[in-house]
C-alpha positions in Angstrom: 2.4 -15.9 30.0 0.4 -15.3 27.1 0.4 -11.8 26.6 -1.5 -11.8 23.2 -4.0 -13.6 24.9 -4.2 -11.5 27.7 -4.2 -8.0 25.8 -6.9 -9.6 23.7 -9.0 -10.2 26.0 -8.2 -6.6 28.3 -8.7 -4.7 24.6 -11.5 -2.0 24.9 -14.3 -2.4 23.1 -16.1 0.6 21.1 -18.8 0.8 19.1 -19.3 1.4 15.1 -22.6 1.6 13.6 -24.1 -1.9 14.7 -20.5 -3.1 14.9 -18.3 -3.8 17.9 -15.1 -3.3 17.4 -12.3 -4.5 19.8 -9.5 -1.6 20.1 -5.9 -3.4 20.3 -1.6 -1.7 20.2 -1.2 -3.7 16.9 -4.1 -3.4 15.3 -4.9 0.2 15.9 -1.6 1.9 17.9 -3.8 2.3 21.1 -3.2 1.3 24.1 0.2 2.1 24.2 2.5 -1.4 22.4 4.3 -3.1 25.2 8.0 -3.5 24.1 6.9 -7.0 25.5 4.2 -8.2 23.4 5.6 -6.7 20.1 8.4 -9.4 21.2 6.4 -12.1 21.5 4.0 -11.7 18.8 7.6 -11.3 16.4 9.4 -14.5 17.7 5.4 -16.5 17.1 5.9 -14.9 13.7 9.4 -16.2 12.9 8.7 -19.8 14.3 5.4 -19.7 12.3 5.8 -19.0 9.1 8.0 -20.2 6.7 11.4 -17.5 6.0 13.8 -19.9 4.5 14.6 -18.9 0.8 12.5 -15.2 1.6 13.7 -12.1 -0.6 11.6 -9.4 0.9 9.1 -9.1 3.8 6.2 -7.4 2.4 3.2 -4.9 4.4 0.4 -3.2 3.9 0.5 0.1 5.4 0.9 1.7 8.1 -0.5 -1.0 10.9 2.1 -3.8 9.5 4.8 -1.9 9.1 6.2 -1.8 13.4 5.5 -6.1 12.6 7.5 -6.4 9.9 9.9 -3.7 10.8 10.7 -6.0 14.0 10.6 -9.1 11.8 12.8 -7.5 8.9 15.6 -6.1 12.1 15.9 -10.1 13.6 16.3 -11.8 10.3 17.9 -9.6 7.7 15.2 -10.2 4.9 14.0 -6.6 3.6 11.5 -5.0 4.5 9.0 -4.1 1.3 5.5 -1.3 2.3 3.0 -1.3 0.0 1.7 2.1 0.3 -1.5 4.3 0.0 0.0 6.9 -2.5 1.6 6.9 -6.1 5.5 7.9 -6.1 5.3 6.9 -10.2 8.0 5.2 -9.5 9.2 1.9 -12.3 8.1 -0.7 -11.8 5.5 0.2 -9.5 1.9 -1.4 -9.7 -1.5 -0.4 -8.1 -4.2 -2.5 -6.6 -7.7 -2.2 -5.4 -8.3 -2.3 -1.9 -12.0 -3.0 -0.8 -12.3 -3.4 2.9 -15.7 -3.8 5.0 -14.9 0.2 5.8 -13.4 1.3 2.9 -12.2 1.0 -0.9 -9.0 2.9 -2.3 -5.6 2.4 -4.2 -2.6 1.0 -3.1 1.1 0.7 -4.3 3.7 -1.3 -4.3 7.4 -1.1 -5.8 10.6 -3.0 -5.4 9.2 -6.8 -6.0 10.1 -8.2 -9.5 9.1 -11.7 -10.5 10.7 -14.6 -9.3 11.2 -12.5 -5.7 10.4 -14.7 -3.0 8.0 -12.7 -0.6 6.3 -13.3 3.5 3.4 -11.3 3.1 2.7 -10.1 7.1 -0.4 -8.4 8.4 -1.4 -6.9 12.1 -5.6 -8.2 11.2 -7.2 -10.5 8.7 -10.5 -8.8 9.0 -12.7 -8.4 6.0 -10.3 -10.2 4.1 -10.5 -7.6 1.6 -6.8 -5.6 1.7 -4.9 -9.2 1.7 -6.6 -10.5 -1.3 -6.0 -7.2 -3.4 -2.2 -7.7 -2.1 -2.0 -11.6 -2.7 -3.7 -11.1 -6.5 -1.2 -7.8 -6.9 1.6 -10.2 -6.0 0.2 -12.8 -8.4 0.1 -10.9 -11.4 3.7 -9.3 -11.0 5.2 -13.0 -10.8 6.3 -12.9 -6.9 6.7 -16.4 -5.3 4.4 -15.6 -2.0 6.3 -18.1 -0.1 4.1 -17.4 3.0 1.3 -15.0 4.8 0.9 -14.4 7.7 -1.4 -12.0 9.6 -1.3 -11.7 13.8 -5.1 -11.5 14.4 -7.7 -13.4 13.2 -11.3 -11.8 13.3 -13.3 -14.7 13.7 -15.8 -15.5 10.3 -16.1 -15.7 6.8 -13.8 -13.4 5.0 -12.7 -13.1 0.7 -10.1 -15.4 1.4 -12.2 -18.5 1.9 -13.0 -19.6 -1.5 -9.7 -18.8 -2.5 -6.5 -20.8 -3.5 -4.4 -18.1 -0.2 -4.1 -20.0 2.6 -3.1 -16.7 5.8 -1.9 -18.0 8.8 -2.6 -16.6 12.2 -1.4 -16.1 15.5 -5.1 -15.8 17.3 -7.7 -15.7 16.3 -10.6 -14.0 18.1 -14.4 -12.4 17.7 -16.3 -9.9 19.6 -19.4 -11.3 21.5 -21.6 -9.0 23.6 -19.0 -5.6 24.2 -16.4 -9.0 24.9 -13.6 -10.1 23.0 -13.7 -13.9 23.0 -10.9 -16.7 21.6 -12.1 -18.7 19.1 -8.8 -20.4 19.3 -5.5 -19.1 20.8 -3.1 -20.9 18.2 -4.7 -19.3 15.0 -4.2 -22.8 13.7 -8.2 -23.2 12.8 
């Protein structure tokens, strides 16, 4: 059984202005996240991602944390969380996050030149957050080994005209109040 696919097809749809938005435990924390779904996603990430020689998993707060924590526990790769608040620690790097619905600063600590990193996130939608993260990691001099987002919302995003390649587990869109799976493997 493909729990991720089934959970997306069953996801409640809400309207935010003119935008139809699916509410999913991976991207929103509601409805409740079942351990079987998280386990399936983590296994798929480990199978799909290039994790050999990765020094650190890097994820943005907040909805990438649960996925990345589970992957870290299964692989023994340390986890770095990109935060929305500055701590002022040595080596802290600020980045600008621009999405379809917000703009703000995020802060990376504990990633250095030469680090081999795997970037994980819950959803690739506008690509604004991911583009900011990948640009900042490049500026630091980190080696981006691989980038994985669990769900890709179909359509254009800010990474389309870049050299960054994001692997996804499943691609979906909302059409007439229903989630449709565009690519169940995330490869297209």
